[in-house]
DOVEXLUM-26358 format. One record per residue (C-alpha): residue number from 1; residue in one letter; z, y negated, x negated. Coordinates in nm, 4 decimals, always signed. Example, Ala and Ser with C-alpha at 12.3 -4.5 7.8 and 13.67 -1.06 7.14 Angstrom:
# residues 2
> 1, a, +0.7800, +0.4500, -1.2300;
> 2, s, +0.7140, +0.1060, -1.3670;
This chain:
# residues 538
> 1, x, -3.0837, -2.1865, -0.4524;
> 2, x, -2.9472, -1.8836, -0.6646;
> 3, x, -2.7329, -1.6112, -0.5157;
> 4, x, -2.4559, -1.7537, -0.7205;
> 5, x, -2.4762, -2.1064, -0.5740;
> 6, x, -2.2276, -2.2381, -0.3237;
> 7, x, -2.3279, -2.1460, +0.0237;
> 8, x, -2.1582, -2.2576, +0.3300;
> 9, x, -2.0430, -1.9287, +0.5625;
> 10, x, -2.2215, -1.9479, +0.9111;
> 11, x, -1.9111, -1.9118, +1.1138;
> 12, x, -1.6141, -2.0983, +0.9171;
> 13, x, -1.8585, -2.3167, +0.7290;
> 14, x, -1.6675, -2.2569, +0.3938;
> 15, x, -1.8601, -2.3257, +0.1044;
> 16, x, -1.8966, -1.9767, -0.1074;
> 17, x, -2.0522, -1.7586, -0.3372;
> 18, x, -2.3823, -1.6669, -0.1470;
> 19, x, -2.4236, -1.3160, -0.3135;
> 20, x, -2.0684, -1.2348, -0.1551;
> 21, x, -2.2083, -1.3566, +0.1804;
> 22, x, -2.4790, -1.1070, +0.1660;
> 23, x, -2.2161, -0.8281, +0.1349;
> 24, x, -2.1746, -0.8811, +0.5208;
> 25, x, -2.4877, -0.6355, +0.4904;
> 26, x, -2.2498, -0.3595, +0.3860;
> 27, x, -2.0491, -0.3971, +0.6969;
> 28, x, -2.0200, -0.1432, +0.9686;
> 29, x, -2.2719, -0.1557, +1.2581;
> 30, x, -1.9615, -0.1849, +1.4814;
> 31, x, -1.8294, -0.5250, +1.2975;
> 32, x, -2.1812, -0.6365, +1.2964;
> 33, x, -2.2083, -0.6043, +1.6636;
> 34, x, -1.8748, -0.7625, +1.7259;
> 35, x, -1.9700, -1.0841, +1.5036;
> 36, x, -2.3138, -1.0910, +1.6588;
> 37, x, -2.1789, -1.0853, +2.0182;
> 38, x, -1.9600, -1.3600, +1.9709;
> 39, x, -2.2038, -1.5515, +1.7454;
> 40, x, -2.5505, -1.5160, +1.9031;
> 41, x, -2.7219, -1.7184, +1.6639;
> 42, x, -2.5816, -1.5127, +1.3517;
> 43, x, -2.8808, -1.3745, +1.1493;
> 44, x, -2.7955, -1.0912, +0.9129;
> 45, x, -3.0207, -1.2610, +0.6240;
> 46, x, -2.7604, -1.5520, +0.6899;
> 47, x, -2.4854, -1.3546, +0.5527;
> 48, x, -2.1014, -1.4162, +0.6124;
> 49, x, -1.8219, -1.4889, +0.3835;
> 50, x, -1.5757, -1.2069, +0.2895;
> 51, x, -1.2984, -1.3575, +0.4786;
> 52, x, -1.5017, -1.3800, +0.7992;
> 53, x, -1.5999, -1.0121, +0.7667;
> 54, x, -1.2502, -0.8919, +0.6820;
> 55, x, -1.1113, -1.0485, +0.9800;
> 56, x, -1.3895, -0.8998, +1.2196;
> 57, x, -1.3187, -0.5436, +1.0409;
> 58, x, -0.9386, -0.5673, +1.1002;
> 59, x, -1.0173, -0.7239, +1.4830;
> 60, x, -1.2367, -0.4013, +1.5295;
> 61, x, -0.9748, -0.1565, +1.3979;
> 62, x, -0.6680, -0.2890, +1.5486;
> 63, x, -0.8538, -0.3165, +1.8842;
> 64, x, -0.9538, +0.0483, +1.8800;
> 65, x, -0.7290, +0.2592, +2.0883;
> 66, x, -0.5170, +0.4438, +1.8688;
> 67, x, -0.6004, +0.8293, +2.0412;
> 68, x, -0.9893, +0.7370, +2.0372;
> 69, x, -0.9472, +0.6680, +1.6561;
> 70, x, -0.7768, +0.9858, +1.6008;
> 71, x, -0.9945, +1.1988, +1.7969;
> 72, x, -1.2756, +1.0862, +1.5014;
> 73, x, -1.0502, +1.3135, +1.2883;
> 74, x, -1.1793, +1.6415, +1.2621;
> 75, x, -0.9077, +1.8507, +1.1149;
> 76, x, -0.8646, +1.5643, +0.8836;
> 77, x, -1.2153, +1.5704, +0.7461;
> 78, x, -1.5069, +1.5499, +0.7549;
> 79, x, -1.5201, +1.2442, +0.9708;
> 80, x, -1.7487, +1.1604, +1.2727;
> 81, x, -1.9564, +0.8695, +1.2047;
> 82, x, -1.7380, +0.6183, +1.4261;
> 83, x, -1.4391, +0.6542, +1.1439;
> 84, x, -1.6949, +0.5197, +0.9042;
> 85, x, -1.5247, +0.1775, +0.9749;
> 86, x, -1.2961, +0.2061, +0.7111;
> 87, x, -0.9160, +0.1919, +0.7033;
> 88, x, -0.6163, -0.0702, +0.7786;
> 89, x, -0.4925, -0.1688, +0.4512;
> 90, x, -0.1719, -0.0349, +0.3118;
> 91, x, +0.0289, -0.3736, +0.3603;
> 92, x, -0.0609, -0.4070, +0.7085;
> 93, x, +0.0008, -0.0395, +0.7973;
> 94, x, +0.3526, -0.0338, +0.6114;
> 95, x, +0.4414, -0.3460, +0.7450;
> 96, x, +0.5026, -0.5408, +0.4032;
> 97, x, +0.6435, -0.8216, +0.3524;
> 98, x, +0.3391, -1.0881, +0.1596;
> 99, x, +0.6136, -1.2533, -0.0167;
> 100, x, +0.6816, -0.9291, -0.2436;
> 101, x, +0.3709, -0.8089, -0.4699;
> 102, x, +0.5976, -0.6435, -0.7325;
> 103, x, +0.5760, -0.9558, -0.9616;
> 104, x, +0.7642, -0.9554, -1.2605;
> 105, x, +0.8518, -0.5519, -1.2419;
> 106, x, +0.6741, -0.3054, -1.4786;
> 107, x, +0.5376, +0.0218, -1.3275;
> 108, x, +0.5017, +0.3269, -1.5498;
> 109, x, +0.1869, +0.5933, -1.4003;
> 110, x, +0.2352, +0.9366, -1.5351;
> 111, x, -0.1011, +1.0829, -1.4311;
> 112, x, -0.4243, +1.2793, -1.5593;
> 113, x, -0.6304, +1.0039, -1.7138;
> 114, x, -0.7240, +0.6406, -1.6106;
> 115, x, -0.9865, +0.3757, -1.6258;
> 116, x, -0.9414, +0.0416, -1.6892;
> 117, x, -1.0860, -0.0964, -1.3492;
> 118, x, -1.1251, -0.4379, -1.2696;
> 119, x, -0.8579, -0.4178, -0.9760;
> 120, x, -0.6051, -0.3866, -1.2638;
> 121, x, -0.7706, -0.6106, -1.4995;
> 122, x, -0.9333, -0.9347, -1.3255;
> 123, x, -0.8491, -1.2092, -1.3014;
> 124, x, -0.6362, -1.1016, -1.5749;
> 125, x, -0.5557, -0.7614, -1.7391;
> 126, x, -0.2204, -0.6105, -1.6113;
> 127, x, -0.2468, -0.2874, -1.8135;
> 128, x, +0.0525, -0.3655, -2.0880;
> 129, x, +0.0059, -0.0157, -2.2558;
> 130, x, -0.1967, +0.3368, -2.2733;
> 131, x, -0.0353, +0.6221, -2.4090;
> 132, x, -0.1967, +0.9630, -2.4422;
> 133, x, +0.0897, +1.2257, -2.3864;
> 134, x, -0.1908, +1.5499, -2.4063;
> 135, x, -0.1406, +1.4757, -2.7840;
> 136, x, +0.1771, +1.5435, -3.0186;
> 137, x, +0.2578, +1.2767, -3.1438;
> 138, x, +0.1735, +1.0563, -2.8505;
> 139, x, -0.1244, +0.8221, -2.9134;
> 140, x, -0.0620, +0.4873, -2.7858;
> 141, x, -0.2345, +0.1179, -2.7493;
> 142, x, -0.0704, -0.1868, -2.6260;
> 143, x, -0.2753, -0.4973, -2.4753;
> 144, x, -0.2152, -0.8680, -2.3815;
> 145, x, -0.2777, -1.0172, -2.0454;
> 146, x, -0.5965, -1.2104, -2.1929;
> 147, x, -0.7689, -0.9054, -2.3075;
> 148, x, -1.0040, -0.6194, -2.2234;
> 149, x, -0.8035, -0.2934, -2.2448;
> 150, x, -1.0000, +0.0115, -2.3865;
> 151, x, -0.9081, +0.3313, -2.5339;
> 152, x, -1.0499, +0.6554, -2.6384;
> 153, x, -1.2894, +0.7943, -2.4300;
> 154, x, -1.2447, +0.5286, -2.1719;
> 155, x, -1.5512, +0.5742, -2.0424;
> 156, x, -1.6339, +0.9351, -2.0312;
> 157, x, -1.6518, +0.9289, -1.6358;
> 158, x, -1.4327, +1.2223, -1.6469;
> 159, x, -1.2552, +1.3971, -1.3247;
> 160, x, -0.9153, +1.3212, -1.4566;
> 161, x, -0.9801, +0.9824, -1.5257;
> 162, x, -1.0749, +0.9380, -1.1421;
> 163, x, -0.7120, +1.0908, -1.0476;
> 164, x, -0.5282, +0.8238, -1.2175;
> 165, x, -0.7458, +0.5331, -1.1470;
> 166, x, -0.7010, +0.5879, -0.7862;
> 167, x, -0.3003, +0.6391, -0.7847;
> 168, x, -0.2664, +0.3579, -0.9779;
> 169, x, -0.4621, +0.1287, -0.7570;
> 170, x, -0.3296, +0.3088, -0.4813;
> 171, x, +0.0150, +0.1676, -0.6182;
> 172, x, -0.0875, -0.1850, -0.7739;
> 173, x, -0.4664, -0.2816, -0.7656;
> 174, x, -0.5439, -0.6145, -0.6359;
> 175, x, -0.8299, -0.5116, -0.4509;
> 176, x, -1.0714, -0.7676, -0.6618;
> 177, x, -1.3514, -0.6008, -0.5728;
> 178, x, -1.2723, -0.6106, -0.2238;
> 179, x, -1.2126, -0.9712, -0.2270;
> 180, x, -0.8313, -0.8671, -0.1929;
> 181, x, -0.8697, -0.6538, +0.1210;
> 182, x, -0.7703, -0.3066, -0.0050;
> 183, x, -0.5008, -0.4017, -0.2050;
> 184, x, -0.1859, -0.2196, -0.3429;
> 185, x, +0.1836, -0.3510, -0.2227;
> 186, x, +0.2608, -0.4149, -0.6085;
> 187, x, -0.0844, -0.6086, -0.6663;
> 188, x, +0.0778, -0.8307, -0.9283;
> 189, x, +0.3132, -0.5686, -1.0920;
> 190, x, +0.2147, -0.4918, -1.4313;
> 191, x, +0.1039, -0.1400, -1.5630;
> 192, x, +0.1984, +0.1208, -1.8359;
> 193, x, -0.0680, +0.4131, -1.8070;
> 194, x, +0.0231, +0.7622, -1.9560;
> 195, x, -0.2270, +1.0236, -1.9685;
> 196, x, -0.1336, +1.3785, -1.9431;
> 197, x, -0.4851, +1.6047, -1.9399;
> 198, x, -0.6005, +1.7158, -2.2580;
> 199, x, -0.9750, +1.7304, -2.3364;
> 200, x, -1.0354, +2.0219, -2.1178;
> 201, x, -0.8460, +1.8368, -1.8124;
> 202, x, -0.5532, +2.0841, -1.8093;
> 203, x, -0.2030, +1.9508, -1.7463;
> 204, x, +0.1432, +2.1327, -1.8877;
> 205, x, +0.5140, +2.1235, -1.8252;
> 206, x, +0.4656, +2.0137, -2.2394;
> 207, x, +0.2318, +1.7282, -2.1660;
> 208, x, +0.4346, +1.6024, -1.8633;
> 209, x, +0.7711, +1.6010, -2.0666;
> 210, x, +0.5981, +1.4079, -2.3858;
> 211, x, +0.4984, +1.1452, -2.0944;
> 212, x, +0.8787, +1.1133, -1.9542;
> 213, x, +1.0223, +1.1300, -2.3123;
> 214, x, +0.7585, +0.8690, -2.4167;
> 215, x, +0.8809, +0.6185, -2.1190;
> 216, x, +1.2129, +0.6868, -2.1856;
> 217, x, +1.1925, +0.5917, -2.5294;
> 218, x, +0.9573, +0.2750, -2.4612;
> 219, x, +1.1254, +0.1301, -2.1273;
> 220, x, +1.3147, -0.1186, -2.2704;
> 221, x, +1.0244, -0.2507, -2.5060;
> 222, x, +0.7979, -0.2438, -2.2021;
> 223, x, +1.0524, -0.3336, -1.9422;
> 224, x, +0.9934, -0.0077, -1.6972;
> 225, x, +1.1950, -0.0050, -1.4002;
> 226, x, +0.9932, +0.2420, -1.1864;
> 227, x, +0.7679, +0.5599, -1.2680;
> 228, x, +0.5071, +0.7407, -1.0665;
> 229, x, +0.4478, +1.0816, -1.1219;
> 230, x, +0.1400, +1.2485, -0.9170;
> 231, x, +0.0791, +1.5472, -1.1196;
> 232, x, +0.2654, +1.8862, -1.1761;
> 233, x, +0.3100, +2.0843, -1.4565;
> 234, x, +0.2402, +2.4509, -1.4807;
> 235, x, +0.5864, +2.6130, -1.4087;
> 236, x, +0.7487, +2.6308, -1.0788;
> 237, x, +1.1176, +2.5865, -1.0150;
> 238, x, +1.4126, +2.3424, -1.0714;
> 239, x, +1.6495, +2.2432, -1.3193;
> 240, x, +1.3960, +2.2831, -1.5976;
> 241, x, +1.3556, +2.0325, -1.9019;
> 242, x, +1.1587, +1.7907, -1.6858;
> 243, x, +1.3861, +1.7692, -1.4376;
> 244, x, +1.6573, +1.6923, -1.6901;
> 245, x, +1.4233, +1.4142, -1.8622;
> 246, x, +1.4061, +1.2487, -1.5462;
> 247, x, +1.7727, +1.2685, -1.4727;
> 248, x, +1.7876, +1.0830, -1.8370;
> 249, x, +1.5290, +0.8029, -1.7085;
> 250, x, +1.7829, +0.7413, -1.3921;
> 251, x, +2.0607, +0.6876, -1.6302;
> 252, x, +1.8605, +0.4325, -1.8131;
> 253, x, +1.8306, +0.2257, -1.4742;
> 254, x, +1.4347, +0.3404, -1.4380;
> 255, x, +1.3244, +0.5008, -1.0750;
> 256, x, +1.1207, +0.8014, -1.0880;
> 257, x, +0.8617, +0.8815, -0.7783;
> 258, x, +0.7193, +1.2273, -0.7773;
> 259, x, +0.4532, +1.3770, -0.5362;
> 260, x, +0.5593, +1.6629, -0.3387;
> 261, x, +0.2321, +1.8489, -0.3416;
> 262, x, -0.0473, +1.9471, -0.1132;
> 263, x, -0.0391, +2.3110, -0.0154;
> 264, x, +0.2066, +2.2663, +0.2829;
> 265, x, +0.4137, +2.5577, +0.1118;
> 266, x, +0.7684, +2.5871, +0.0706;
> 267, x, +0.7330, +2.5739, -0.3217;
> 268, x, +0.7869, +2.2824, -0.5350;
> 269, x, +0.6928, +2.2171, -0.9047;
> 270, x, +0.8231, +1.9911, -1.1262;
> 271, x, +0.8756, +1.6908, -1.1339;
> 272, x, +0.8938, +1.7026, -0.7223;
> 273, x, +1.2197, +1.9548, -0.8040;
> 274, x, +1.4106, +1.6710, -0.9870;
> 275, x, +1.7156, +1.5978, -0.8135;
> 276, x, +1.6837, +1.2035, -0.9704;
> 277, x, +1.3251, +1.1968, -0.8493;
> 278, x, +1.2413, +1.0056, -0.4973;
> 279, x, +0.9920, +1.3064, -0.3628;
> 280, x, +0.7688, +1.1911, -0.1393;
> 281, x, +0.5667, +1.4044, +0.1194;
> 282, x, +0.2599, +1.3255, +0.3232;
> 283, x, +0.2241, +1.1302, +0.6627;
> 284, x, -0.0839, +1.1011, +0.8959;
> 285, x, -0.0007, +0.7675, +1.0511;
> 286, x, -0.3794, +0.8094, +1.2251;
> 287, x, -0.4623, +0.4862, +1.0450;
> 288, x, -0.2548, +0.2632, +1.3841;
> 289, x, +0.0824, +0.1412, +1.3956;
> 290, x, +0.1971, +0.3459, +1.7263;
> 291, x, +0.4742, +0.5347, +1.5057;
> 292, x, +0.5396, +0.8137, +1.8158;
> 293, x, +0.1814, +0.9206, +1.7075;
> 294, x, +0.2301, +0.9738, +1.3668;
> 295, x, +0.2332, +1.3574, +1.2374;
> 296, x, +0.3724, +1.5002, +0.9219;
> 297, x, +0.0680, +1.5959, +0.6733;
> 298, x, +0.0514, +1.9498, +0.5198;
> 299, x, +0.2713, +1.8733, +0.2150;
> 300, x, +0.5219, +2.0802, +0.0205;
> 301, x, +0.8850, +2.0610, +0.0663;
> 302, x, +1.1778, +2.2993, -0.0381;
> 303, x, +1.5441, +2.2410, -0.1912;
> 304, x, +1.6418, +2.1616, -0.5284;
> 305, x, +1.8453, +2.3903, -0.7557;
> 306, x, +2.1418, +2.1674, -0.6394;
> 307, x, +2.0492, +2.2201, -0.2598;
> 308, x, +1.8864, +1.8872, -0.2146;
> 309, x, +1.6244, +1.8706, +0.0321;
> 310, x, +1.2769, +1.7659, -0.0631;
> 311, x, +1.0959, +1.5538, +0.0200;
> 312, x, +1.3284, +1.2723, +0.0537;
> 313, x, +1.0543, +1.0520, +0.2680;
> 314, x, +0.7130, +1.1009, +0.3473;
> 315, x, +0.4209, +0.8147, +0.2950;
> 316, x, +0.0500, +0.7783, +0.4225;
> 317, x, -0.1485, +1.0695, +0.2278;
> 318, x, -0.4478, +0.9997, +0.4351;
> 319, x, -0.6545, +0.7083, +0.5320;
> 320, x, -0.5644, +0.5666, +0.2082;
> 321, x, -0.8505, +0.3480, +0.0426;
> 322, x, -0.8815, +0.3545, -0.3312;
> 323, x, -1.1730, +0.2751, -0.5803;
> 324, x, -1.4582, +0.5140, -0.6959;
> 325, x, -1.4912, +0.5773, -1.0645;
> 326, x, -1.7747, +0.2985, -1.1691;
> 327, x, -2.0974, +0.4121, -1.3049;
> 328, x, -2.0358, +0.7852, -1.2064;
> 329, x, -2.3390, +0.9306, -0.9967;
> 330, x, -2.1000, +0.9095, -0.6714;
> 331, x, -2.0766, +0.5282, -0.7374;
> 332, x, -2.4436, +0.5130, -0.7841;
> 333, x, -2.5137, +0.6692, -0.4645;
> 334, x, -2.2547, +0.4713, -0.3021;
> 335, x, -2.4470, +0.1656, -0.3893;
> 336, x, -2.7560, +0.2861, -0.2817;
> 337, x, -2.6455, +0.3831, +0.0798;
> 338, x, -2.4665, +0.0568, +0.1423;
> 339, x, -2.7893, -0.1108, +0.0173;
> 340, x, -2.9876, +0.0843, +0.2880;
> 341, x, -2.7397, -0.0049, +0.5342;
> 342, x, -2.7777, -0.3892, +0.4621;
> 343, x, -3.1519, -0.3216, +0.5115;
> 344, x, -3.1081, -0.1907, +0.8152;
> 345, x, -3.1057, +0.1939, +0.7651;
> 346, x, -2.9204, +0.3701, +1.0449;
> 347, x, -2.9874, +0.7232, +0.9101;
> 348, x, -2.7359, +0.6454, +0.6339;
> 349, x, -2.4293, +0.5968, +0.8580;
> 350, x, -2.3474, +0.9730, +0.8726;
> 351, x, -2.3852, +1.0164, +0.4827;
> 352, x, -2.1455, +0.7004, +0.4276;
> 353, x, -1.8836, +0.8806, +0.6586;
> 354, x, -1.9222, +1.2268, +0.5117;
> 355, x, -1.8724, +1.0577, +0.1699;
> 356, x, -1.5642, +0.8475, +0.3252;
> 357, x, -1.6760, +0.5109, +0.1727;
> 358, x, -1.5733, +0.2412, +0.3048;
> 359, x, -1.7432, +0.0010, +0.0569;
> 360, x, -1.9814, +0.0631, -0.2462;
> 361, x, -1.6881, +0.0667, -0.4550;
> 362, x, -1.4192, +0.2339, -0.2319;
> 363, x, -1.3448, +0.5346, -0.0570;
> 364, x, -1.1053, +0.6994, +0.1735;
> 365, x, -0.8400, +0.9732, -0.0370;
> 366, x, -0.6031, +1.2031, +0.0872;
> 367, x, -0.2862, +1.3691, -0.0876;
> 368, x, +0.0752, +1.3243, -0.1832;
> 369, x, -0.1147, +1.2005, -0.5112;
> 370, x, -0.1478, +0.8816, -0.3234;
> 371, x, +0.1590, +0.8934, -0.0938;
> 372, x, +0.4001, +0.8913, -0.4005;
> 373, x, +0.2578, +0.5462, -0.5722;
> 374, x, +0.2428, +0.3858, -0.2577;
> 375, x, +0.6056, +0.4626, -0.2207;
> 376, x, +0.6667, +0.3460, -0.6066;
> 377, x, +0.4875, +0.0153, -0.4979;
> 378, x, +0.7657, -0.0487, -0.2357;
> 379, x, +1.0090, +0.0167, -0.5054;
> 380, x, +0.8350, -0.2519, -0.6837;
> 381, x, +0.8794, -0.4988, -0.4249;
> 382, x, +1.2324, -0.3961, -0.3595;
> 383, x, +1.2840, -0.4506, -0.7224;
> 384, x, +1.1271, -0.8057, -0.7228;
> 385, x, +1.3274, -0.8842, -0.4120;
> 386, x, +1.6372, -0.7454, -0.5634;
> 387, x, +1.6469, -0.6827, -0.9470;
> 388, x, +2.0184, -0.5758, -0.9393;
> 389, x, +1.9298, -0.2552, -0.7438;
> 390, x, +2.0094, +0.0553, -0.9442;
> 391, x, +1.7963, +0.3749, -0.8804;
> 392, x, +2.0707, +0.5015, -0.6467;
> 393, x, +2.0820, +0.2220, -0.4627;
> 394, x, +1.7004, +0.2394, -0.4169;
> 395, x, +1.7154, +0.6049, -0.2883;
> 396, x, +1.9746, +0.5021, -0.0535;
> 397, x, +1.7819, +0.1787, +0.0916;
> 398, x, +1.4409, +0.3594, +0.0818;
> 399, x, +1.5940, +0.6633, +0.2950;
> 400, x, +1.8025, +0.4351, +0.5248;
> 401, x, +1.5218, +0.2465, +0.6178;
> 402, x, +1.2645, +0.5064, +0.6877;
> 403, x, +1.1884, +0.5871, +1.0686;
> 404, x, +1.1617, +0.9774, +1.1934;
> 405, x, +0.8526, +1.1409, +1.2423;
> 406, x, +0.8472, +1.2575, +1.5839;
> 407, x, +0.7780, +1.6562, +1.6014;
> 408, x, +0.8609, +1.7233, +1.2214;
> 409, x, +1.1447, +1.9350, +1.0766;
> 410, x, +1.4105, +1.7638, +0.8126;
> 411, x, +1.2546, +2.0050, +0.5524;
> 412, x, +0.9114, +1.8458, +0.6132;
> 413, x, +1.0194, +1.4831, +0.6329;
> 414, x, +1.3465, +1.4045, +0.5095;
> 415, x, +1.4702, +1.0723, +0.6396;
> 416, x, +1.1128, +1.0364, +0.7547;
> 417, x, +0.8446, +0.7702, +0.6826;
> 418, x, +0.8758, +0.4576, +0.4714;
> 419, x, +0.8890, +0.1245, +0.5996;
> 420, x, +0.7991, -0.1215, +0.3284;
> 421, x, +0.8881, -0.4333, +0.5065;
> 422, x, +1.2295, -0.3098, +0.5925;
> 423, x, +1.2833, -0.1265, +0.2587;
> 424, x, +1.2734, -0.4866, +0.1135;
> 425, x, +1.4627, -0.6540, +0.3810;
> 426, x, +1.7508, -0.4064, +0.2939;
> 427, x, +1.6932, -0.4801, -0.0687;
> 428, x, +1.7483, -0.8556, +0.0025;
> 429, x, +2.0752, -0.7863, +0.1867;
> 430, x, +2.1920, -0.5457, -0.0642;
> 431, x, +2.4725, -0.6831, -0.3217;
> 432, x, +2.3502, -0.9762, -0.5221;
> 433, x, +2.0443, -0.9908, -0.2698;
> 434, x, +1.9236, -1.3093, -0.1664;
> 435, x, +2.0378, -1.2381, +0.1915;
> 436, x, +2.3796, -1.0568, +0.0852;
> 437, x, +2.6079, -1.0949, +0.3954;
> 438, x, +2.3341, -1.1956, +0.6016;
> 439, x, +2.2330, -0.9779, +0.9299;
> 440, x, +1.8919, -0.8600, +0.9968;
> 441, x, +1.6169, -1.0371, +1.1928;
> 442, x, +1.6145, -1.0831, +1.4767;
> 443, x, +1.9996, -1.0747, +1.5378;
> 444, x, +2.1017, -1.0853, +1.9012;
> 445, x, +2.4332, -1.2780, +1.9379;
> 446, x, +2.6464, -1.4412, +2.2475;
> 447, x, +2.3735, -1.6509, +2.4171;
> 448, x, +2.0871, -1.6096, +2.2197;
> 449, x, +1.8529, -1.4739, +1.9207;
> 450, x, +1.8713, -1.5737, +1.5797;
> 451, x, +1.5563, -1.5542, +1.3465;
> 452, x, +1.6203, -1.5393, +0.9616;
> 453, x, +1.3407, -1.5327, +0.6766;
> 454, x, +1.3645, -1.5567, +0.3309;
> 455, x, +1.0530, -1.7420, +0.2015;
> 456, x, +1.1218, -1.9333, -0.1313;
> 457, x, +0.9028, -2.2290, -0.2121;
> 458, x, +0.8446, -2.2988, +0.1740;
> 459, x, +0.8980, -2.6593, +0.2810;
> 460, x, +0.9081, -2.5971, +0.6404;
> 461, x, +0.9234, -2.2838, +0.8610;
> 462, x, +0.9105, -2.2702, +1.2413;
> 463, x, +0.9373, -1.9590, +1.4739;
> 464, x, +0.6635, -1.9876, +1.7670;
> 465, x, +0.6447, -1.7072, +2.0663;
> 466, x, +0.5390, -1.6134, +2.4125;
> 467, x, +0.8981, -1.7295, +2.5612;
> 468, x, +0.7148, -2.0921, +2.6131;
> 469, x, +0.3527, -1.9570, +2.5847;
> 470, x, +0.3231, -2.0369, +2.1872;
> 471, x, +0.3819, -2.4087, +2.2461;
> 472, x, +0.3026, -2.6270, +1.9588;
> 473, x, +0.6461, -2.7458, +1.9911;
> 474, x, +0.7931, -2.4703, +1.7768;
> 475, x, +1.1565, -2.3471, +1.6977;
> 476, x, +1.2223, -2.5527, +1.3594;
> 477, x, +1.4290, -2.3245, +1.1225;
> 478, x, +1.6809, -2.5022, +0.8961;
> 479, x, +1.7319, -2.3843, +0.5179;
> 480, x, +2.0851, -2.2811, +0.4649;
> 481, x, +2.0368, -2.2128, +0.1224;
> 482, x, +1.7285, -2.1846, -0.1199;
> 483, x, +1.4640, -1.9810, +0.0287;
> 484, x, +1.7097, -1.8663, +0.3615;
> 485, x, +1.5669, -1.9864, +0.6742;
> 486, x, +1.7503, -1.9340, +1.0180;
> 487, x, +1.6736, -2.0456, +1.3554;
> 488, x, +1.8503, -2.0028, +1.6823;
> 489, x, +1.6792, -1.9666, +2.0194;
> 490, x, +1.9268, -1.9756, +2.3251;
> 491, x, +1.9344, -1.8641, +2.6547;
> 492, x, +1.6294, -1.6358, +2.6759;
> 493, x, +1.6082, -1.4098, +2.9521;
> 494, x, +1.5932, -1.0505, +2.9215;
> 495, x, +1.2188, -0.9258, +2.8170;
> 496, x, +0.9780, -0.8297, +2.5879;
> 497, x, +0.8539, -1.1251, +2.3831;
> 498, x, +0.6135, -1.1919, +2.0875;
> 499, x, +0.6664, -1.3938, +1.7909;
> 500, x, +0.5847, -1.5323, +1.4568;
> 501, x, +0.6649, -1.7547, +1.1611;
> 502, x, +0.4663, -2.0891, +1.0764;
> 503, x, +0.4866, -2.1444, +0.7382;
> 504, x, +0.4200, -2.5084, +0.6148;
> 505, x, +0.2193, -2.5782, +0.9473;
> 506, x, -0.0785, -2.3484, +0.7930;
> 507, x, +0.0515, -1.9704, +0.7486;
> 508, x, +0.1669, -1.7434, +0.9866;
> 509, x, +0.3375, -1.4096, +0.9249;
> 510, x, +0.5275, -1.1397, +1.1628;
> 511, x, +0.8871, -1.0932, +1.0937;
> 512, x, +0.9190, -0.8757, +0.8031;
> 513, x, +1.2702, -0.7601, +0.8886;
> 514, x, +1.1311, -0.6466, +1.2118;
> 515, x, +0.9348, -0.3006, +1.2183;
> 516, x, +0.8310, -0.3784, +1.5855;
> 517, x, +0.4381, -0.4661, +1.5866;
> 518, x, +0.1608, -0.5429, +1.7972;
> 519, x, -0.1854, -0.6378, +1.7395;
> 520, x, -0.2410, -1.0408, +1.8128;
> 521, x, -0.5706, -1.0162, +1.8880;
> 522, x, -0.7108, -1.1808, +1.5889;
> 523, x, -0.6864, -0.8949, +1.3354;
> 524, x, -0.2943, -0.9371, +1.2795;
> 525, x, -0.0085, -0.9156, +1.4166;
> 526, x, +0.2867, -1.0556, +1.5966;
> 527, x, +0.6415, -0.9030, +1.5904;
> 528, x, +0.8166, -0.7966, +1.9064;
> 529, x, +1.1387, -0.9296, +2.0335;
> 530, x, +1.3420, -0.7176, +2.2893;
> 531, x, +1.6178, -0.9046, +2.4383;
> 532, x, +1.8669, -0.6495, +2.5905;
> 533, x, +1.7982, -0.5720, +2.9680;
> 534, x, +1.4230, -0.5418, +2.9655;
> 535, x, +1.2820, -0.2237, +3.1135;
> 536, x, +0.9777, -0.2505, +2.8684;
> 537, x, +1.0113, -0.1025, +2.5150;
> 538, x, +0.7945, -0.1664, +2.1966;
């Protein structure tokens, strides 16, 4: 049998690609120990399918106590060997609604440079255009979904390409090389990539301004609704031409998201200074779910010329997984290290952790350069949920759905940390949204609790929970209008309960409108319901 022939996974028995099953050897030692403890007859040479490996990885990460996990962070970096387990994917950490992936929304990335990575181009190409704003006039190329996008110097393996590759994939990568595990929230959005670094790697106010103006002039043609900017100009201060150019984008119904910066100073550079940009600072969520343990990261903050506090919100800026630049020395070394791990060489664990690697193709990153595109991807999902939202609507909804970070000042965090699921839930309930006029889920009312889910295309929805020990006789939801499912539970005593939705009898999801989550013991989450009168709190 060749490596590419079908082979049954020894755990789930599903037929899959034998070469992919051999990737089991790349898994962290703790994941292998967990699988070996449950499956005594498992042999490493047999391989395990990516789905089973991912399941075991998530179970390990979610069962590790938050405080123990955080102890492995040594002043953020470097990591202890134990931390080489990797990171929880961003959609899980931010409580994202899996029904919304940015489909139908075009995101423009203004950054130093880019690379046509498989996470953006396979199984179909999602890069609509590339432009080079470091030149005047701007150089541009357009691509089709079935094309292989290439541009001048696309394979030069430059540092500026690495930065834009990682920010683009943080927002909109589909995790192709990780079998979907490390995907961005907007994994079905289409992209327009605008380079700002010149041949010497320098980024100037002029190149950023040309990039913003290019977006303005091509927005209608490219159907651009969101812009992310994770670079800064060379002049500090608010109220300049870049700020005014971003105001023009807002007037043309385009939402701009900008990174605050990483030095922890009370100082902002354009475009983070723009009053109409949604400026994003950093959050250390400890690669976990407990909000009370989150801390703000050392990002920049300040006020605009008009007196607006910046940043408006914060988002994960550490423990973010993004691709390595292919074919670089770093990527080749990563491949070598993981092949040695597969062969059983425990001596590689320290270097894997030191290099912040989680797979041969991915590593952990940090900085508001990655926090900003995560928020931009949330905005893409909000616009998929409700295309009628204006930039001002989006600002208000993102801010109102954020949760405060304990111990942080308003200057440092703005309204607090972004919650992707709640942001989309608010977008659905905004004017012209599919759930406009409906209360959030769960909604307590006289004698019971009402659950509500928007799920277009479903033919049956049930609610199952701990109130009857997860009985297979679930609470049947009724479809009031296309995609709107409602179920009422009567007479539930005060207490703390866990629940999930079951879609079409096969797919379990937690409630995307309810930010109270708890690990379900199987690598995913239950949603937590608190009925008034309970002493326990989520």
